[in-house]
C-alpha positions in Angstrom: -58.6 -177.5 -13.7 -61.3 -176.3 -11.3 -59.6 -178.1 -8.3 -56.3 -176.4 -9.0 -58.0 -173.0 -9.1 -59.6 -173.6 -5.7 -56.3 -174.9 -4.3 -54.5 -171.8 -5.6 -57.1 -169.4 -4.0 -56.9 -171.2 -0.7 -53.1 -171.0 -0.8 -53.1 -167.3 -1.6 -55.7 -166.7 1.1 -53.5 -168.4 3.7 -50.4 -166.5 2.6 -52.4 -163.2 2.7 -53.6 -163.9 6.3 -50.1 -164.8 7.4 -48.6 -161.7 5.9 -51.3 -159.5 7.4 -50.8 -161.0 10.8 -47.1 -160.5 10.6 -47.5 -156.8 9.5 -49.8 -155.9 12.3 -48.0 -157.8 15.0 -44.4 -157.1 13.8 -43.8 -154.6 16.7 -44.0 -157.4 19.2 -41.6 -159.9 17.5 -38.9 -159.4 20.1 -41.4 -159.4 23.0 -40.9 -155.7 23.6 -43.1 -153.0 22.2 -41.0 -150.3 20.5 -43.6 -147.8 21.6 -42.6 -148.4 25.3 -38.9 -147.6 24.6 -39.8 -144.5 22.6 -42.2 -143.3 25.3 -39.5 -143.8 27.9 -37.0 -141.8 25.8 -39.6 -139.0 25.2 -40.4 -138.8 28.9 -36.7 -138.5 29.7 -36.5 -135.7 27.1 -39.6 -134.1 28.6 -41.5 -134.3 25.3 -45.2 -134.3 24.8 -46.3 -137.9 24.2 -50.0 -137.4 23.6 -51.1 -140.1 21.2 -54.8 -139.3 21.3 -54.7 -136.3 19.0 -56.6 -136.5 15.8 -53.4 -136.0 13.8 -51.7 -139.0 15.4 -54.7 -141.2 15.0 -55.2 -140.2 11.3 -51.5 -140.6 10.6 -51.5 -144.1 12.0 -54.6 -145.0 10.1 -53.2 -143.7 6.8 -50.0 -145.6 7.5 -51.8 -148.9 8.0 -54.1 -148.3 5.0 -51.1 -147.6 2.7 -49.3 -150.6 4.1 -52.2 -152.9 3.3 -52.5 -151.4 -0.2 -48.8 -151.9 -0.8 -49.2 -155.6 0.3 -52.1 -156.0 -2.1 -50.0 -154.4 -4.8 -47.1 -156.8 -4.2 -49.4 -159.8 -4.4 -50.8 -158.5 -7.7 -47.2 -158.1 -9.1 -46.4 -161.7 -8.0 -49.6 -163.2 -9.5 -49.1 -161.2 -12.7 -45.5 -162.3 -13.0 -46.3 -165.9 -12.3 -49.1 -165.8 -14.9 -46.8 -164.2 -17.4 -44.1 -166.9 -16.9 -46.5 -169.8 -17.0 -48.4 -168.5 -20.1 -46.4 -170.8 -22.3 -47.1 -168.7 -25.4 -50.9 -168.7 -24.7 -52.0 -165.2 -26.0 -55.0 -165.1 -23.6 -53.0 -165.8 -20.5 -50.3 -163.3 -21.7 -52.9 -160.6 -22.2 -54.4 -161.3 -18.8 -50.9 -161.1 -17.1 -50.0 -157.9 -19.0 -53.3 -156.3 -17.9 -52.7 -157.3 -14.3 -49.2 -155.9 -14.3 -50.4 -152.6 -15.9 -53.1 -152.3 -13.3 -50.6 -153.0 -10.6 -48.3 -150.2 -11.9 -51.3 -147.8 -12.0 -52.0 -148.8 -8.4 -48.4 -148.1 -7.5 -48.6 -144.7 -9.0 -51.9 -144.0 -7.1 -50.4 -145.2 -3.8 -47.3 -143.1 -4.2 -49.3 -140.1 -5.1 -51.6 -140.5 -2.2 -48.7 -140.9 0.2 -47.0 -137.7 -1.3 -50.3 -135.8 -1.0 -50.9 -137.0 2.6 -47.3 -136.1 3.6 -47.6 -132.7 2.0 -50.8 -131.9 3.8 -49.7 -133.2 7.2 -46.4 -131.3 6.9 -48.2 -128.0 6.2 -50.6 -128.6 9.1 -47.6 -129.2 11.3 -46.0 -126.0 10.2 -49.1 -124.1 11.0 -49.4 -125.7 14.4 -45.7 -125.0 15.1 -46.1 -121.4 14.1 -49.1 -120.9 16.3 -47.4 -122.6 19.3 -44.3 -120.4 19.0 -46.5 -117.3 18.7 -48.2 -118.3 22.0 -44.9 -118.9 23.7 -43.1 -115.7 22.7 -43.8 -112.8 25.1 -45.1 -109.5 23.7 -42.9 -106.5 24.1 
């Protein structure tokens, strides 16, 4: 029993590492960075491509954090589902699986809420920045 538990943990750890590597390196799957193509298009359109602003850095950070949280949530759903299916009528295993799935659903609600709140705040900041930049551009009469 103990050996299968260790084997299961090792297997899940390997799967997690593989998925994380694929998530963070997926931009380079075709050998070309999508950022290079977008930068070329933005330069052709004469758009500002400053990626060192605090908003861009924070947005990228929040995106990666929410992605990792979503991955963890998916793993919890899979583990909970497998535990539920393999409970074989065992009340203890069924209770554990149900608790895991309920916690995963609560996590999903928290992740979606944090995404919505982050999107709302960044949109409001962008509106303020856009309003200030148009005020600076418009000549006074």
